[in-house]
C-alpha positions in Angstrom: 0.0 -0.1 0.1 1.7 3.2 -1.2 0.8 5.8 1.4 -0.6 9.6 -0.4 2.1 12.0 0.6 0.3 15.3 2.2 2.1 18.5 0.5 3.9 20.2 2.7 3.2 23.3 4.8 5.7 25.4 2.4 3.8 23.9 -0.9 0.7 25.5 0.5 2.4 28.9 1.0 4.0 28.7 -2.7 0.7 27.7 -3.8 -1.6 30.5 -1.9 1.2 32.9 -3.7 0.9 32.1 -6.8 -3.1 32.4 -6.9 -3.8 35.1 -9.3 -6.1 36.8 -6.2 -3.3 37.5 -4.2 -1.2 39.4 -7.1 -4.1 41.2 -8.1 -4.4 42.2 -4.3 -1.2 43.7 -3.9 -1.2 45.3 -6.8 -4.1 47.3 -5.7 -2.5 48.1 -2.5 0.4 49.4 -4.3 -1.8 51.2 -7.0 -3.9 52.7 -3.7 -0.6 53.7 -1.9 0.5 55.8 -4.6 -3.2 57.1 -5.4 -3.4 58.1 -1.5 -0.9 60.5 -2.3 -2.4 62.0 -5.0 -5.9 62.8 -2.8 -3.6 64.1 -0.4 -2.0 66.4 -2.8 -5.6 67.5 -4.1 -7.0 67.8 -0.4 -3.7 70.6 0.4 -3.4 72.3 -2.2 -7.2 72.7 -3.8 -9.3 71.7 -1.0 -7.6 73.3 2.0 -7.3 76.4 0.5 -11.2 76.6 -0.5 -11.8 75.8 3.1 -9.3 78.5 4.1 -11.1 81.2 1.8 -13.6 80.6 4.5 -12.0 80.3 7.7 -8.7 78.6 8.7 -6.5 76.8 5.7 -5.9 73.9 8.6 -8.7 72.2 8.9 -7.2 70.6 12.6 -7.7 73.9 14.2 -11.3 73.5 14.5 -12.6 72.4 17.5 -14.6 72.9 20.5 -14.3 72.6 24.3 -16.7 70.5 26.6 -15.0 72.3 29.6 -15.3 75.7 31.0 -11.5 76.1 30.5 -9.4 74.5 27.4 -5.9 76.3 27.8 -3.3 74.1 26.7 -3.7 70.1 28.1 -6.9 71.1 30.4 -10.3 70.9 29.1 -11.8 68.5 27.0 -11.6 69.0 23.8 -13.6 67.9 20.4 -11.0 68.3 17.2 -14.1 68.1 15.1 -11.7 69.5 12.3 -9.7 66.5 11.8 -12.9 64.1 11.7 -14.1 66.4 8.9 -10.8 66.6 7.1 -10.3 62.6 7.0 -14.1 62.4 5.8 -13.6 65.2 2.8 -10.1 63.5 2.3 -12.2 59.9 2.1 -15.4 61.7 0.2 -12.7 63.0 -2.2 -10.9 59.4 -2.8 -14.3 57.6 -3.3 -15.0 60.3 -5.9 -11.9 60.3 -7.9 -11.9 57.2 -7.9 -15.3 56.7 -9.2 -15.5 59.4 -11.8 -12.4 58.7 -13.3 -11.4 54.4 -12.7 -14.9 53.0 -11.9 -17.6 54.9 -14.4 -15.6 55.0 -17.2 -14.6 51.2 -16.9 -18.3 50.2 -16.2 -18.8 52.2 -19.2 -16.2 50.7 -21.4 -17.1 47.2 -20.2 -20.7 48.2 -21.2 -19.9 49.0 -24.7 -18.0 46.0 -25.2 -20.9 43.5 -24.0 -23.0 45.4 -26.3 -20.8 45.0 -29.0 -20.4 41.3 -28.1 -24.2 41.1 -28.1 -24.7 42.8 -31.3 -22.0 40.5 -32.7 -23.5 37.6 -31.1 -27.1 38.5 -32.0 -26.3 39.1 -36.0 -24.8 35.7 -35.9 -27.6 34.4 -34.5 -29.9 35.4 -36.9 -27.7 34.1 -39.4 -27.5 30.9 -38.5 -31.0 30.8 -37.9 -31.9 31.8 -41.5 -29.6 28.9 -42.5 -31.4 26.5 -40.2 -34.7 27.9 -42.0 -32.8 27.6 -45.7 -31.4 24.1 -44.8 -35.2 23.0 -43.6 -36.4 23.6 -46.6 -33.8 22.3 -49.1 -34.5 19.2 -46.8 -38.6 20.0 -47.1 -38.2 20.6 -50.7 -36.2 17.3 -51.3 -38.4 15.1 -49.8 -40.8 16.3 -51.4 -39.2 15.6 -54.7 -38.5 12.1 -53.9 -42.0 11.9 -52.8 -43.5 13.0 -56.0 -40.7 10.9 -57.8 -41.9 7.9 -56.2 -45.6 8.3 -57.2 -44.9 9.3 -60.5 -42.7 6.0 -61.5 
């Protein structure tokens, strides 16, 4: 009796790394990290100055004090400007990803699918037409044979 050898941990790890989705995930993380720099530049270069026209250029300066005295380290300070800045950064990132990546890709894929369906639709019509013609030819041959046998 030969025993079936179990794959080693190393073989399993290599198989895991060689899967396509692991490589795709790694590429997505690297591209995402690079894209973060672009988004941060947009926030620092465009959004913060626009907000600065209304108030301060640095959203981190916006805060509220929950206690009577918020001098230095004393008191309870809510840093809602930091939350607002992070939220704006997230919304801008999501908008840029959607409008510059997801939406164009979805439109491209929809166009390709429409072309494929149109091509298949044309092909199906031709096949149906050819099938109908072949049926007519068959019926005509059967009719000729039938009439030929009757005359003999």
